[in-house]
MARMARDO-77621 format. One record per residue (C-alpha): residue number from 0; residue in one letter; x, y, z. Coordinates in Angstrom, 1 decimal. Layout:
! residues N
(pt NUM, 'a', (X, Y, Z));
...
END
This chain:
! residues 248
(pt 0, 'm', (-2.9, 146.6, 108.4));
(pt 1, 'k', (-5.6, 144.6, 110.2));
(pt 2, 'y', (-6.2, 142.7, 107.0));
(pt 3, 'l', (-2.5, 141.7, 106.7));
(pt 4, 'l', (-2.4, 140.6, 110.4));
(pt 5, 'y', (-5.5, 138.3, 109.9));
(pt 6, 's', (-3.9, 136.9, 106.7));
(pt 7, 'f', (-0.6, 135.9, 108.5));
(pt 8, 'l', (-2.6, 134.4, 111.5));
(pt 9, 'a', (-4.7, 132.3, 109.1));
(pt 10, 'l', (-1.6, 131.1, 107.3));
(pt 11, 'g', (0.1, 130.1, 110.5));
(pt 12, 'i', (-2.9, 128.1, 111.7));
(pt 13, 's', (-3.3, 126.3, 108.4));
(pt 14, 'c', (0.4, 125.2, 108.5));
(pt 15, 'g', (0.0, 123.8, 112.0));
(pt 16, 'i', (-3.0, 121.6, 111.0));
(pt 17, 'p', (-1.9, 118.1, 109.8));
(pt 18, 'k', (-3.0, 117.3, 106.2));
(pt 19, 'k', (-5.6, 114.7, 105.6));
(pt 20, 'g', (-4.1, 111.4, 104.5));
(pt 21, 's', (-0.5, 112.4, 105.4));
(pt 22, 'e', (1.1, 110.2, 108.2));
(pt 23, 't', (4.4, 110.7, 109.9));
(pt 24, 'k', (6.4, 107.5, 109.5));
(pt 25, 'l', (8.9, 106.7, 112.2));
(pt 26, 'a', (12.1, 105.0, 111.1));
(pt 27, 'e', (12.0, 101.4, 112.3));
(pt 28, 'p', (15.0, 100.2, 114.1));
(pt 29, 't', (17.1, 97.9, 111.8));
(pt 30, 'e', (17.9, 94.5, 113.4));
(pt 31, 'k', (21.5, 93.7, 112.8));
(pt 32, 'v', (21.9, 89.9, 112.5));
(pt 33, 'i', (25.4, 88.6, 113.3));
(pt 34, 'i', (26.1, 85.2, 111.9));
(pt 35, 'a', (28.8, 83.4, 113.7));
(pt 36, 'k', (31.1, 81.5, 111.3));
(pt 37, 'e', (31.9, 78.1, 112.5));
(pt 38, 'e', (35.5, 77.3, 112.3));
(pt 39, 'a', (36.7, 73.8, 111.8));
(pt 40, 't', (38.4, 72.8, 115.0));
(pt 41, 'k', (41.7, 71.1, 114.3));
(pt 42, 'p', (43.0, 68.6, 116.8));
(pt 43, 'm', (45.7, 70.2, 118.9));
(pt 44, 'a', (48.9, 68.2, 119.3));
(pt 45, 's', (49.7, 67.5, 122.9));
(pt 46, 'q', (52.7, 69.5, 123.9));
(pt 47, 'n', (54.2, 66.7, 126.0));
(pt 48, 'q', (53.2, 63.5, 124.4));
(pt 49, 'l', (54.7, 61.5, 121.5));
(pt 50, 'i', (53.5, 58.5, 119.5));
(pt 51, 'v', (56.3, 56.0, 119.0));
(pt 52, 'v', (56.2, 53.0, 116.7));
(pt 53, 'l', (58.9, 50.5, 117.4));
(pt 54, 'k', (61.1, 49.3, 114.6));
(pt 55, 'n', (61.5, 45.9, 116.3));
(pt 56, 'a', (58.4, 44.9, 118.2));
(pt 57, 'k', (60.4, 42.3, 120.2));
(pt 58, 's', (62.7, 45.0, 121.6));
(pt 59, 'i', (60.0, 46.5, 123.8));
(pt 60, 'd', (61.9, 45.9, 127.1));
(pt 61, 'd', (65.0, 47.6, 125.7));
(pt 62, 'v', (62.9, 50.5, 124.4));
(pt 63, 'k', (61.2, 51.0, 127.8));
(pt 64, 's', (64.6, 51.1, 129.5));
(pt 65, 'l', (65.8, 53.7, 126.9));
(pt 66, 'i', (62.8, 55.9, 127.7));
(pt 67, 'k', (63.3, 55.6, 131.5));
(pt 68, 'n', (67.0, 56.2, 131.3));
(pt 69, 's', (66.4, 59.3, 129.2));
(pt 70, 'g', (64.2, 60.8, 132.0));
(pt 71, 'l', (61.0, 60.3, 130.1));
(pt 72, 't', (57.8, 58.4, 130.9));
(pt 73, 'w', (56.3, 55.5, 129.0));
(pt 74, 's', (52.7, 56.5, 129.4));
(pt 75, 'k', (50.9, 53.5, 127.8));
(pt 76, 'm', (50.8, 50.9, 125.1));
(pt 77, 'a', (48.4, 52.2, 122.5));
(pt 78, 'y', (48.5, 49.2, 120.2));
(pt 79, 'e', (50.2, 45.8, 120.5));
(pt 80, 't', (50.6, 42.7, 118.5));
(pt 81, 'd', (53.5, 40.2, 118.1));
(pt 82, 'a', (54.6, 42.2, 115.1));
(pt 83, 's', (53.7, 45.8, 116.1));
(pt 84, 'k', (54.1, 48.0, 119.1));
(pt 85, 'i', (52.8, 51.5, 119.4));
(pt 86, 'g', (53.3, 53.5, 122.6));
(pt 87, 'i', (52.7, 56.9, 124.1));
(pt 88, 'v', (55.7, 58.7, 125.7));
(pt 89, 'e', (55.5, 61.8, 127.9));
(pt 90, 'v', (58.3, 64.4, 127.5));
(pt 91, 'p', (58.9, 67.7, 129.3));
(pt 92, 'e', (56.8, 70.7, 128.3));
(pt 93, 'g', (58.4, 72.6, 125.4));
(pt 94, 'k', (60.8, 69.8, 124.6));
(pt 95, 'r', (58.7, 67.8, 122.2));
(pt 96, 'd', (60.6, 68.6, 119.0));
(pt 97, 'f', (64.0, 68.1, 120.8));
(pt 98, 'w', (63.0, 64.6, 121.9));
(pt 99, 'i', (61.6, 63.7, 118.5));
(pt 100, 'd', (65.0, 64.2, 117.0));
(pt 101, 'k', (66.8, 62.7, 120.0));
(pt 102, 'l', (64.8, 59.5, 120.0));
(pt 103, 'q', (65.1, 59.1, 116.2));
(pt 104, 'e', (68.9, 59.0, 116.7));
(pt 105, 's', (68.5, 55.8, 118.8));
(pt 106, 'g', (67.5, 53.8, 115.8));
(pt 107, 'e', (64.8, 52.0, 117.8));
(pt 108, 'f', (61.8, 53.6, 116.2));
(pt 109, 'r', (60.1, 53.4, 112.8));
(pt 110, 'l', (58.0, 56.5, 113.4));
(pt 111, 'i', (57.9, 59.2, 116.1));
(pt 112, 'd', (55.3, 62.0, 116.0));
(pt 113, 'a', (53.4, 64.4, 118.2));
(pt 114, 'n', (50.3, 62.8, 119.7));
(pt 115, 't', (46.8, 63.6, 118.6));
(pt 116, 'd', (43.7, 61.3, 118.6));
(pt 117, 'e', (43.5, 61.6, 114.9));
(pt 118, 'k', (47.1, 60.7, 114.2));
(pt 119, 'l', (47.0, 57.8, 116.6));
(pt 120, 't', (43.8, 56.4, 115.0));
(pt 121, 'n', (45.4, 56.7, 111.5));
(pt 122, 'i', (48.6, 55.0, 112.5));
(pt 123, 'i', (46.8, 52.1, 114.2));
(pt 124, 's', (44.6, 51.8, 111.1));
(pt 125, 'e', (47.7, 51.6, 108.9));
(pt 126, 'e', (49.2, 48.9, 111.1));
(pt 127, 'k', (46.0, 46.8, 110.9));
(pt 128, 'n', (45.8, 47.2, 107.1));
(pt 129, 'n', (49.4, 46.2, 106.5));
(pt 130, 'l', (50.0, 43.4, 104.0));
(pt 131, 'l', (53.8, 43.3, 104.1));
(pt 132, 'r', (56.5, 45.4, 105.6));
(pt 133, 'i', (60.3, 45.1, 105.1));
(pt 134, 't', (62.7, 47.1, 107.2));
(pt 135, 'k', (66.4, 47.1, 106.7));
(pt 136, 't', (68.7, 48.6, 109.3));
(pt 137, 'q', (72.3, 49.8, 109.5));
(pt 138, 'c', (75.5, 47.8, 109.6));
(pt 139, 'f', (79.1, 49.0, 110.1));
(pt 140, 'g', (79.4, 49.4, 106.3));
(pt 141, 'd', (77.3, 50.9, 103.5));
(pt 142, 'c', (74.2, 48.6, 103.9));
(pt 143, 'p', (71.0, 50.2, 102.4));
(pt 144, 'v', (68.7, 51.4, 105.1));
(pt 145, 'y', (65.0, 51.8, 104.3));
(pt 146, 't', (61.5, 50.7, 105.1));
(pt 147, 'v', (58.9, 49.6, 102.5));
(pt 148, 's', (55.2, 49.1, 103.6));
(pt 149, 'i', (52.5, 47.7, 101.4));
(pt 150, 'd', (48.8, 47.7, 102.4));
(pt 151, 'k', (46.2, 45.2, 101.3));
(pt 152, 'k', (45.1, 47.3, 98.3));
(pt 153, 'g', (48.7, 47.5, 97.0));
(pt 154, 'n', (49.5, 51.0, 98.1));
(pt 155, 'v', (53.2, 51.3, 98.8));
(pt 156, 'v', (55.1, 53.7, 101.1));
(pt 157, 'y', (58.9, 53.6, 100.7));
(pt 158, 'n', (61.1, 55.5, 103.1));
(pt 159, 'g', (64.8, 55.7, 102.1));
(pt 160, 'v', (67.1, 56.6, 105.0));
(pt 161, 'e', (70.8, 55.8, 104.1));
(pt 162, 'y', (72.9, 54.3, 101.3));
(pt 163, 'v', (70.0, 54.3, 98.8));
(pt 164, 'l', (69.5, 56.1, 95.5));
(pt 165, 'v', (66.3, 57.9, 96.7));
(pt 166, 'k', (66.0, 59.2, 100.3));
(pt 167, 'g', (62.8, 60.2, 102.0));
(pt 168, 'i', (59.2, 59.1, 101.5));
(pt 169, 'q', (57.9, 57.9, 98.1));
(pt 170, 'k', (54.4, 56.5, 97.4));
(pt 171, 'f', (53.2, 54.4, 94.6));
(pt 172, 't', (50.7, 51.6, 93.9));
(pt 173, 'l', (51.4, 48.1, 92.7));
(pt 174, 's', (49.7, 47.0, 89.5));
(pt 175, 'e', (46.9, 44.4, 89.8));
(pt 176, 'k', (49.4, 41.8, 88.5));
(pt 177, 'q', (52.1, 42.7, 91.0));
(pt 178, 'l', (49.6, 42.6, 93.9));
(pt 179, 'q', (48.3, 39.2, 92.8));
(pt 180, 'e', (51.8, 37.8, 92.4));
(pt 181, 'l', (52.8, 39.1, 95.8));
(pt 182, 'n', (49.8, 37.6, 97.5));
(pt 183, 'e', (50.5, 34.3, 95.8));
(pt 184, 'k', (54.1, 34.3, 97.2));
(pt 185, 'l', (52.8, 35.2, 100.7));
(pt 186, 'a', (50.3, 32.4, 100.6));
(pt 187, 'k', (52.9, 29.7, 99.7));
(pt 188, 'k', (53.6, 29.0, 103.4));
(pt 189, 'd', (52.0, 30.2, 106.6));
(pt 190, 'f', (54.3, 32.8, 108.2));
(pt 191, 'k', (53.6, 31.3, 111.6));
(pt 192, 'n', (55.6, 28.3, 110.5));
(pt 193, 'f', (58.8, 30.3, 110.0));
(pt 194, 'k', (61.3, 30.9, 112.8));
(pt 195, 'd', (61.2, 34.2, 114.6));
(pt 196, 'a', (64.8, 34.8, 113.8));
(pt 197, 'y', (67.5, 33.6, 111.4));
(pt 198, 'n', (70.6, 34.9, 113.2));
(pt 199, 'n', (74.0, 34.4, 114.5));
(pt 200, 'p', (74.5, 36.7, 117.5));
(pt 201, 'r', (78.3, 36.1, 117.5));
(pt 202, 'i', (78.6, 38.0, 114.2));
(pt 203, 'p', (78.1, 41.7, 115.0));
(pt 204, 'd', (78.6, 43.4, 111.7));
(pt 205, 'l', (75.4, 42.4, 110.0));
(pt 206, 's', (72.4, 44.4, 108.8));
(pt 207, 's', (69.0, 43.4, 110.2));
(pt 208, 't', (66.1, 42.7, 107.9));
(pt 209, 'y', (62.6, 42.6, 109.4));
(pt 210, 'i', (59.8, 41.0, 107.4));
(pt 211, 'v', (56.3, 41.5, 108.8));
(pt 212, 'h', (53.2, 39.8, 107.5));
(pt 213, 'd', (50.0, 38.4, 109.0));
(pt 214, 'g', (50.9, 39.5, 112.5));
(pt 215, 'k', (54.3, 37.8, 112.4));
(pt 216, 'q', (57.7, 39.5, 112.5));
(pt 217, 'i', (60.7, 37.7, 111.2));
(pt 218, 'l', (64.3, 38.9, 111.8));
(pt 219, 'i', (67.0, 37.9, 109.3));
(pt 220, 'r', (70.6, 38.8, 110.0));
(pt 221, 'l', (72.3, 35.8, 108.6));
(pt 222, 'w', (71.3, 34.8, 105.0));
(pt 223, 'k', (72.0, 31.2, 105.5));
(pt 224, 'd', (69.5, 28.3, 105.6));
(pt 225, 'i', (66.7, 30.8, 104.9));
(pt 226, 'p', (63.4, 29.2, 103.6));
(pt 227, 'd', (63.0, 29.6, 99.8));
(pt 228, 'e', (59.6, 31.3, 100.3));
(pt 229, 'l', (61.1, 34.1, 102.4));
(pt 230, 'i', (63.9, 34.6, 99.9));
(pt 231, 'd', (61.4, 34.7, 97.0));
(pt 232, 'i', (59.3, 37.4, 98.8));
(pt 233, 'h', (62.4, 39.5, 99.6));
(pt 234, 'e', (63.8, 39.3, 96.1));
(pt 235, 'y', (60.4, 40.2, 94.6));
(pt 236, 'i', (60.2, 43.5, 96.6));
(pt 237, 'd', (63.9, 44.2, 95.9));
(pt 238, 'g', (63.1, 43.9, 92.2));
(pt 239, 'i', (60.3, 46.4, 92.4));
(pt 240, 'l', (62.5, 48.9, 94.2));
(pt 241, 'l', (65.4, 48.3, 91.7));
(pt 242, 'd', (63.0, 49.0, 88.8));
(pt 243, 'k', (61.9, 52.2, 90.5));
(pt 244, 'k', (65.6, 53.1, 90.9));
(pt 245, 'f', (65.1, 53.7, 94.6));
(pt 246, 'i', (68.0, 51.3, 95.6));
(pt 247, 'e', (70.9, 49.7, 93.7));
END
């Protein structure tokens, strides 16, 4: 019995003695690294500001009166030349989309959009890079209504509005030959030597054609005694749009 007791006691002591070469390893805390993903910040459109591009740069006084009489605020002129006017208009909070539609109905604007720095920069850049723009407005009949803009590289943006075969925005690029021919026609006479307007205000039922080139805007309402150079440019662009079957 004594022998058994001593045996159990020796066994218990031996179990309690740490074994040589055996170390107790503690679990090291795991460092959790959180990597924050950078999200591209998109420019937020102002909820109460619009970019407006005038269809007729010379109607700025009438446009400002329209804005004021509508209860809106003309905030500032963002870009201005004799042929181009871009402004910032303030509208009531939450009414931005309403006023975009409402102002479009006035027929005074070539473009209206919610204001962001990026949009404004792009629109101004497009104006500066413009080679030729032709805008045709409504008459009391079925006159085609559209705008066609061509930049210095020959990129074309057509926007058909009314009484045209193709409505909406269409983009294409002139061939090298077409761009060369157009530049040759534009260079035949300095646009600054043309009149600002070829018009008879006493005849109301006429469509307006605006031709813009080299910082000069020309209004044509009466196609009489028009310089051949202007007619040549107009017919050349008309021919391109006819070939595209955008107009008839």
